[in-house]
C-alpha positions in Angstrom: -27.0 33.1 16.2 -26.4 29.5 17.2 -23.4 27.4 16.5 -22.9 23.7 16.9 -19.7 22.4 18.4 -19.2 18.6 17.8 -16.7 16.7 19.9 -16.0 13.1 20.8 -17.7 10.6 18.6 -21.3 11.9 18.6 -21.4 14.6 21.3 -22.0 18.2 20.6 -22.9 21.5 22.2 -25.1 24.2 20.7 -24.3 27.7 21.8 -26.2 30.9 21.3 -23.8 33.8 20.6 -24.5 37.5 20.9 -22.3 39.0 18.3 -18.8 38.0 19.5 -16.1 37.8 16.8 -15.9 34.1 16.2 -13.6 32.5 13.7 -14.2 28.8 12.8 -11.1 26.9 11.7 -11.1 23.4 10.5 -9.9 21.1 7.7 -10.4 21.8 4.1 -14.0 21.5 2.8 -12.7 19.2 0.1 -11.8 16.6 2.8 -14.8 14.3 2.3 -15.0 11.1 4.3 -14.9 7.8 2.5 -18.4 6.2 2.2 -17.1 2.7 3.0 -13.6 2.5 4.5 -13.8 -1.3 4.6 -14.5 -1.5 0.8 -11.9 1.2 0.1 -9.0 -0.6 1.9 -10.0 -3.9 0.4 -9.9 -2.3 -3.1 -6.6 -0.6 -2.4 -4.9 -3.8 -1.3 -6.2 -5.6 -4.4 -4.5 -3.0 -6.6 -1.7 -1.4 -4.5 0.7 1.4 -5.5 3.9 0.0 -7.1 3.5 -3.3 -5.4 2.0 -6.7 -6.5 -1.5 -7.6 -5.2 -1.7 -9.4 -1.8 -2.4 -12.7 -3.5 1.1 -12.6 -5.1 2.8 -11.9 -1.7 1.4 -14.8 0.3 1.4 -18.6 0.2 -0.7 -21.0 2.2 0.4 -21.3 5.8 1.9 -17.8 6.0 1.6 -16.0 9.4 0.3 -12.5 8.7 0.3 -9.7 11.2 -1.6 -6.4 10.8 -0.3 -3.6 13.1 -2.7 -0.9 14.2 -1.5 2.2 16.1 -3.5 4.1 18.8 -6.2 6.5 17.7 -6.9 5.0 14.2 -10.2 6.5 12.9 -13.0 4.1 12.0 -10.7 1.3 13.2 -13.5 -1.4 13.1 -14.3 -0.8 9.4 -10.6 -0.6 8.4 -9.6 -3.7 10.3 -12.5 -5.6 8.8 -11.6 -4.5 5.2 -7.9 -5.5 5.7 -8.8 -8.9 7.1 -11.3 -9.6 4.2 -8.6 -8.6 1.7 -6.2 -11.1 3.3 -8.9 -13.8 3.1 -9.4 -12.9 -0.5 -5.7 -13.5 -1.0 -5.9 -17.0 0.5 -4.6 -16.4 4.0 -6.2 -18.7 6.6 -8.1 -16.9 9.5 -6.1 -18.9 12.1 -2.9 -17.4 10.7 -4.1 -13.8 11.1 -3.2 -11.5 14.0 -4.2 -7.9 14.7 -1.4 -6.3 16.8 -2.7 -3.1 18.4 -0.8 -0.4 20.4 -3.4 0.3 23.1 -6.1 -1.2 25.2 -8.8 1.1 23.9 -8.3 -0.1 20.4 -8.3 -3.7 21.6 -11.6 -3.2 23.4 -13.1 -1.7 20.3 -12.0 -4.5 18.0 -13.0 -7.2 20.4 -16.5 -5.7 20.7 -16.6 -5.6 16.8 -15.4 -9.3 16.7 -18.3 -10.4 19.0 -21.0 -8.4 17.2 -20.0 -9.7 13.7 -19.4 -13.3 14.8 -22.8 -14.6 13.5 -22.3 -13.2 10.0 -18.5 -13.8 9.9 -17.7 -16.8 12.1 -14.1 -16.8 10.9 -13.4 -13.7 12.9 -13.2 -15.8 16.1 -10.1 -17.4 14.7 -8.3 -14.0 14.3 -6.1 -13.1 17.3 -6.1 -9.6 18.8 -3.0 -8.8 20.8 -2.0 -5.6 22.7 1.7 -4.6 22.5 3.2 -4.4 26.0 6.8 -3.1 25.8 7.2 -3.6 29.5 6.8 -7.4 29.4 10.1 -9.2 29.6 9.4 -11.4 26.6 7.4 -9.0 24.5 10.1 -8.1 22.0 12.6 -9.9 19.8 15.7 -8.7 18.0 15.2 -7.7 14.4 18.6 -6.4 13.6 21.1 -3.6 14.4 20.8 0.0 13.1 23.6 2.0 11.5 24.3 3.7 14.8 24.7 0.3 16.6 21.3 0.4 18.4 19.5 -3.0 18.6 16.2 -2.9 16.9 13.7 -4.8 19.0 10.1 -5.2 18.0 7.1 -7.1 19.2 7.7 -10.9 18.7 4.6 -11.2 16.4 6.4 -8.9 14.0 9.6 -10.8 14.3 7.8 -14.1 13.5 5.5 -12.9 10.7 5.9 -14.1 7.2 3.9 -11.1 6.0 3.6 -7.8 7.8 0.9 -5.2 6.9 1.5 -2.0 8.9 -1.2 0.5 9.2 -0.6 4.1 10.1 -2.2 7.6 10.5 -0.7 10.4 8.3 -1.3 13.7 10.1 0.3 17.1 9.9 -0.2 17.4 13.7 2.1 14.5 14.4 4.8 15.6 11.9 8.0 16.2 13.9 8.9 19.6 12.5 9.9 21.2 9.2 11.9 18.2 8.0 10.7 15.7 5.4 7.9 13.5 6.7 8.7 9.9 7.9 8.6 7.1 5.4 6.0 5.2 7.4 3.9 6.0 10.5 2.4 3.6 13.0 5.0 0.8 13.1 8.2 2.1 14.7 8.5 3.1 17.5 4.8 2.2 18.2 5.6 -1.6 18.5 9.2 -1.4 19.6 10.8 -2.1 23.0 10.6 0.3 26.0 14.0 1.8 25.3 13.1 2.9 21.8 9.7 4.2 22.9 11.4 6.2 25.7 13.6 8.0 23.2 10.5 9.1 21.2 8.4 9.9 24.4 11.1 12.3 25.5 9.8 15.9 24.8 13.1 16.8 23.1 12.2 14.4 20.3 9.7 17.0 19.1 11.0 20.2 20.6 14.7 19.9 19.7 15.5 20.1 16.0 18.6 17.9 16.2 16.7 15.2 18.2 13.8 15.4 15.8 16.1 14.8 12.9 17.7 11.8 14.6 14.3 10.3 15.4 13.1 10.7 11.8 16.3 8.9 10.6 15.5 6.1 13.1 11.9 5.8 11.8 13.0 5.6 8.1 15.8 3.1 8.8 13.4 0.9 10.8 10.7 1.2 8.2 13.0 -0.1 5.5 14.2 -3.0 7.7 10.7 -4.0 8.8 8.3 -3.1 6.0 9.9 -3.4 2.7 6.6 -4.7 1.3 3.0 -3.7 1.7 1.9 -0.8 3.9 -1.4 1.0 4.5 -1.5 4.7 5.4 -4.7 6.6 6.4 -5.5 10.3 6.2 -8.1 11.3 8.8 -11.2 13.3 8.0 -13.4 15.5 10.2 -15.2 14.0 13.2 -13.4 10.7 13.5 -13.8 9.6 9.9 -11.4 8.5 7.1 -10.7 10.9 4.2 -8.3 8.8 2.2 -6.2 5.7 2.4 -3.3 4.3 0.3 -1.8 0.9 0.1 1.4 -0.4 -1.5 5.1 0.3 -1.6 6.1 2.5 1.4 7.8 5.3 -0.6 4.9 5.6 -3.1 2.3 5.5 -0.3 4.1 8.1 1.8 4.3 10.5 -1.1 0.6 10.2 -2.0 -0.6 10.3 1.6 1.4 13.3 2.8 0.3 15.3 -0.2 -3.3 14.6 0.6 -2.8 15.3 4.3 -0.9 18.6 4.3 -3.2 20.2 1.7 -6.2 19.7 4.0 -5.0 20.1 7.6 -3.0 23.3 7.6 -5.6 26.1 7.4 -4.5 29.8 7.5 -6.2 32.6 9.5 -5.5 36.3 9.5 -5.8 37.2 13.2 -5.1 35.7 16.6 -7.7 35.4 19.3 -7.9 35.7 23.1 -9.9 32.4 23.5 -9.4 29.1 21.6 -12.1 26.4 21.8 -10.6 23.1 20.8 -12.9 20.3 19.8 -11.4 16.8 20.0 -13.3 14.4 17.8 -13.3 10.7 17.3 -13.9 7.5 19.2 -12.7 6.6 22.7 -9.4 5.4 21.3 -8.8 8.8 19.8 -9.7 10.7 23.1 -6.2 10.6 24.6 -3.7 12.8 26.3 -1.6 12.8 23.1 -4.6 14.3 21.4 -4.9 16.9 24.2 -1.3 17.8 23.7 -1.7 18.3 20.0 -4.9 20.3 20.5 -3.1 22.6 23.0 -0.3 23.1 20.4 -2.9 24.0 17.8 -4.4 26.5 20.2 -1.1 28.1 21.1 -0.5 28.7 17.4 -3.6 31.0 17.1 -3.8 32.7 20.5 -2.5 36.1 21.7 -0.2 36.2 24.7 -2.1 35.2 27.8 -5.0 33.7 25.8 -7.4 31.1 27.2 -7.7 27.5 26.1 -10.9 25.4 26.3 -10.6 21.7 25.5 -13.8 19.9 24.7 -13.3 16.1 24.7 -14.6 12.8 26.0 -11.3 12.0 27.6 -11.4 9.3 30.3 -7.8 8.2 30.2 -6.2 8.7 33.6 -3.1 10.9 33.9 0.2 9.1 33.7 3.5 9.6 35.5 4.5 13.0 33.8 1.1 14.5 34.1 1.1 13.5 37.8 4.0 15.9 38.3 1.6 18.7 37.6 -0.4 17.7 40.7 2.6 18.5 42.9 2.5 21.7 44.8 6.1 22.8 44.3 7.6 25.3 41.9 6.1 25.0 38.3 9.4 25.7 36.7 11.1 22.8 38.5 8.2 20.5 37.6 8.6 21.5 33.9 12.3 20.7 33.9 11.6 17.3 35.4 9.0 16.6 32.7 11.5 17.6 30.0 13.7 14.8 31.3 10.9 12.2 31.5 10.5 9.4 28.9 6.9 8.4 29.5 3.9 8.2 27.1 2.4 11.4 28.5 5.6 13.4 28.9 5.1 15.5 25.8 1.4 16.2 26.5 2.4 17.1 30.1 5.0 19.6 28.8 2.4 21.2 26.5 -0.1 21.5 29.3 2.5 22.9 31.7 3.5 25.6 29.2 -0.1 26.4 28.5 -0.8 26.9 32.2 2.1 29.3 32.5 0.7 31.4 29.6 -2.9 31.5 30.6 -6.0 29.6 31.8 -6.9 26.2 30.5 -10.4 24.7 30.8 -11.3 21.0 30.2 -14.5 19.2 29.4 -14.0 15.4 29.8 -15.2 12.3 31.5 -12.6 12.7 34.3 -13.6 13.6 37.8 -13.5 17.3 38.5 -10.9 16.8 41.2 -8.5 15.1 38.8 -8.9 18.1 36.3 -8.4 20.6 39.1 -5.3 18.8 40.5 -3.7 19.1 37.0 -4.2 22.9 37.2 -7.1 23.1 34.8 -10.7 24.3 35.4 -13.4 21.7 34.6 -16.2 22.9 32.4 -19.5 21.0 32.2 -22.2 22.6 30.2 -23.3 24.9 27.4 -24.1 27.6 29.9 -20.6 27.6 31.4 -19.0 27.8 28.0 -21.4 30.6 26.9 -20.5 32.6 29.9 -16.8 32.1 29.2 -17.3 33.2 25.6 -19.0 36.4 26.7 -15.9 37.5 28.6 -13.7 37.4 25.5 -13.6 39.5 22.3 -12.2 37.2 19.6 -13.0 33.5 19.8 -11.3 30.9 17.6 -13.1 27.5 17.3 -10.7 24.7 16.2 -12.6 21.8 14.7 -10.9 18.4 15.0 -8.2 20.2 17.0 -6.0 17.2 17.5 -5.3 17.0 13.8 -5.1 20.7 12.9 -1.9 22.7 12.2 -3.3 26.2 11.9 -1.1 29.1 10.6 -1.6 32.8 11.3 -0.8 34.9 8.3 
C-alpha cells in the first residue's frame, strides 16, 4: 500500500507501507477550501456581519491600514481582495498601507505586487510595511489599560483613520480552555516589545492564570483598537482558506470560532509510538511557531517515549531561546532558562526541549543538518529514511496539517 504525505506548499513524500498500523488524522472532510479567497473577502466586506458596508465607513482622504499577522494562508489572494474592496469603497491607493508582522509575508506580498503591476498599476501606490517592535520610533501610545499598562502599537495603527485587522482563527493557537479571544492577529502582534515579551513568555500558554490575564489583555486591546471592521480567517488543509468572516468583532468571533473548532479537533481511539507531523503552507507558514504547535499535537497522541517526525520546509534560523538547546550543559537547567525567556521562539523551544526529554525527534527541513543536530534532533532527508523509521514502529499516527490540529484521544 502507498500513502502520500503532503507538506510545505507543494512538496510530498510517497511511502510504501508493509502492513503497519497507520492512523491518519486531519481536519474534518467538510472543511472545503474557498475557490476564490479574493472574491470571498471582497464580498464579505461588501456585506459585513452586523456592520455597515466599507463605503459607509470611509470618506475621501482617509488613511486606511490593513494588518496581516504571520502565517496567513493564501495571503496574496486575501490581501488583493481586501485592497480591491477598499478601492470599491472609494479609498485612494496612495492612502492604503499593508502592515505585516514578519519579513516572509512582506517578501511574498512584494513579489505579488511586482507580478500584478501590469494589470493593476495602482498596486505600486500601496505601501507594505513590516512591524519592527525593536525600533525606537516604531510604536505610539494608544491609551492605558484597566491595569495601568500603556498600550503601545505600531504608529501606522495610531495614525489610521480606518483600521482593518486580519487574523487567523485556529484551535491550535487557542490559549487553553477559556473562551477564545475576541480578535486574533492585531494585539500583541503589532504591539511594542514589552507587550510581545509578555505573550512570548511560555507561561502565557502553560500557566492557567497567566493565560487568563493575556486573554483579558487581548480583549481589552481589541475593543480599544478595532471597534469597527475586522476580518478573521479559518485555515483549510494544505495552506488554503476554508472560511472567512468580516464585520463587527464580536459577531465575527462567534461565527469564526464555531467554524474552526468543529473542524480542527479530531478524535482518535488509540495512542501511537510514532507521530509523523506534516506542516503545510507557504514559506511564511513554515515557522518555529508551527513546529511548536505540531510537537504539541504529536504529544497529545503519543505513548510515553514515542518518536516525533516533523516534515516541513522550514528555513527560519533558530532564535535566542532555541539557541540554548545547542549548549552542552544540563538539559533541565536549559529548560528552566527557556521558561524565563521572552523571545519569539521561547514557547517553541520549550516544546522541543520537553519532546527531546520524552523521546526522539526527527526533522525534515531546509536547514543545514548541523543546525538540526545541534538542536538535539536528527535530520531526515528522504522517503527511504522515513520508511525505515516507520518499519521500526508498530502504530504510526500521521497528522495532516499538524500546526493547526488539536487531536484528542478518546
